[in-house]
Structure formats: structure tokens, C-alpha cells
C-alpha positions in Angstrom: 3.2 0.4 -2.0 0.5 -1.5 -3.4 -2.8 -1.7 -2.0 -5.3 -4.4 -2.9 -8.9 -4.5 -2.3 -10.8 -7.7 -2.7 -14.6 -8.3 -3.0 -17.1 -10.9 -4.1 -16.7 -13.5 -1.4 -19.6 -14.8 0.0 -21.7 -18.0 0.8 -23.0 -20.3 -2.1 -24.3 -23.8 -2.4 -22.5 -26.5 -4.1 -22.5 -25.9 -7.8 -23.2 -22.4 -7.8 -20.7 -19.5 -8.7 -18.8 -16.5 -7.2 -16.8 -13.9 -9.2 -14.0 -12.5 -6.9 -12.7 -9.1 -7.7 -9.3 -7.6 -6.6 -8.2 -4.0 -7.4 -4.9 -2.8 -7.1 -3.7 1.0 -6.3 -0.6 2.9 -5.5 2.5 2.5 -6.9 2.4 1.4 -10.6 4.9 -1.3 -11.7 5.6 -2.1 -15.3 5.7 -5.8 -15.2 3.5 -7.8 -12.6 1.4 -10.6 -12.0 -1.8 -10.6 -10.2 -3.6 -13.8 -8.7 -5.3 -15.6 -6.0 -4.5 -17.9 -3.3 -6.5 -19.5 -0.6 -6.1 -21.0 2.7 -8.0 -23.0 5.3 -7.5 -23.4 8.9 -4.6 -25.7 9.6 -3.3 -26.0 6.0 -0.9 -23.9 4.2 -2.0 -21.1 1.5 -2.0 -22.7 -1.6 -1.9 -21.3 -5.3 -5.2 -20.8 -7.0 -4.7 -18.8 -10.2 -2.6 -16.2 -11.8 -2.5 -13.9 -14.6 0.8 -12.1 -16.1 -0.2 -8.3 -17.0 2.0 -8.1 -19.9 0.5 -10.7 -22.1 -2.6 -11.9 -20.3 -0.9 -15.6 -19.7 -2.7 -17.5 -17.2 -1.9 -20.5 -14.8 -4.5 -22.5 -12.7 -4.0 -24.8 -10.0 -5.3 -28.4 -11.0 -8.0 -28.3 -8.3 -9.9 -25.2 -10.2 -8.8 -25.7 -13.7 -11.7 -26.1 -15.8 -14.2 -24.5 -13.3 -12.3 -21.3 -13.0 -11.4 -18.3 -15.2 -9.1 -15.5 -14.2 -9.1 -12.5 -16.1 -7.8 -8.7 -16.0 -9.1 -5.1 -16.8 -5.7 -3.1 -17.5 -7.2 0.3 -17.0 -8.5 -0.5 -13.5 -5.5 -2.7 -12.5 -8.1 -5.4 -11.5 -7.9 -9.1 -11.7 -11.1 -11.2 -11.5 -11.8 -14.8 -10.6 -14.8 -16.3 -11.9 -15.5 -19.5 -10.2 -18.2 -22.0 -11.3 -19.3 -25.5 -10.4 -18.3 -24.6 -6.7 -17.5 -27.7 -4.3 -17.4 -27.3 -0.6 -13.7 -28.2 -0.9 -13.3 -24.7 -2.4 -14.2 -23.2 1.0 -11.4 -20.8 2.1 -10.2 -17.4 2.8 -9.1 -16.2 -0.6 -6.3 -13.8 -0.8 -5.4 -11.6 -3.7 -1.8 -11.5 -4.7 0.3 -9.0 -6.5 3.6 -9.8 -7.6 6.2 -7.7 -9.2 10.0 -8.3 -9.8 12.5 -5.5 -8.4 16.0 -6.0 -9.2 15.4 -9.7 -10.1 13.9 -10.4 -6.7 10.0 -11.2 -6.6 8.1 -9.0 -4.3 4.8 -10.1 -3.1 1.7 -7.9 -1.9 -1.3 -9.5 -0.3 -5.1 -8.4 0.2 -6.7 -9.0 3.5 -8.6 -11.6 2.2 -12.2 -12.7 1.4 -14.3 -15.5 2.7 -15.7 -18.0 0.3 -18.0 -20.6 1.7 -19.4 -23.3 -0.2 -22.3 -25.1 1.5 -22.9 -28.8 0.6 
């Protein structure tokens, strides 16, 4: 089992910044990806960013590209999402995601979510 502990959410004014953190603990997998999704009421959960642990390669949603940076700490199995120039539309519950592949199948683990609210 993998447990994910998120932190860093809060209320920030438009144009401000937040740094989200997610620490994974429990079972260690040799190959995995960690990242972030977000969800607002009435809408589906959407991808924000992820980072591949093996080589640090990253992907970003178009909505946050250029404003956000995802990074990792190998020793702590922790992923960070630095969000700058925040917009009201960034308001959502942000969920940490940990994905590993077992026998060719993707397995997702999720954090409880952390609220990000951007005031206009």
C-alpha cells in the first residue's frame, strides 16, 4: 500500500503562488509516476502535471503550462508543484496521484486532496 500525504493548499490572491507537496510512504515501487490532478464540483477530475521518477521527465496540462513546475525529491519520495501566477480558475481540490505499473497494468493511488482557492 502507498499512502500519500498532501500539504500546501490554501487561499491565495490572483497572481500569487502556492507550493503543493505530496509525500509517499509505504511500499516502494521501482517504477512509478507522481503528479497532481484537480477537481471542482460538477466537473471531472483533470490532469495537472506529473513527473516520472526514473528520469524526472514531466508533463503539464496546457492550462498550467508555463505557470507551474513539478519536481521531486528522490530521498523523500516527495513531489512538489510550484504554482505561480494563480488564476481564479485554478481553484479546485488538488489530488496527489501515485501511479505504478504492475504486470503491465497501471495502479493509481490517491491522496485525500488539498483545497486551493484563488480569489479574484
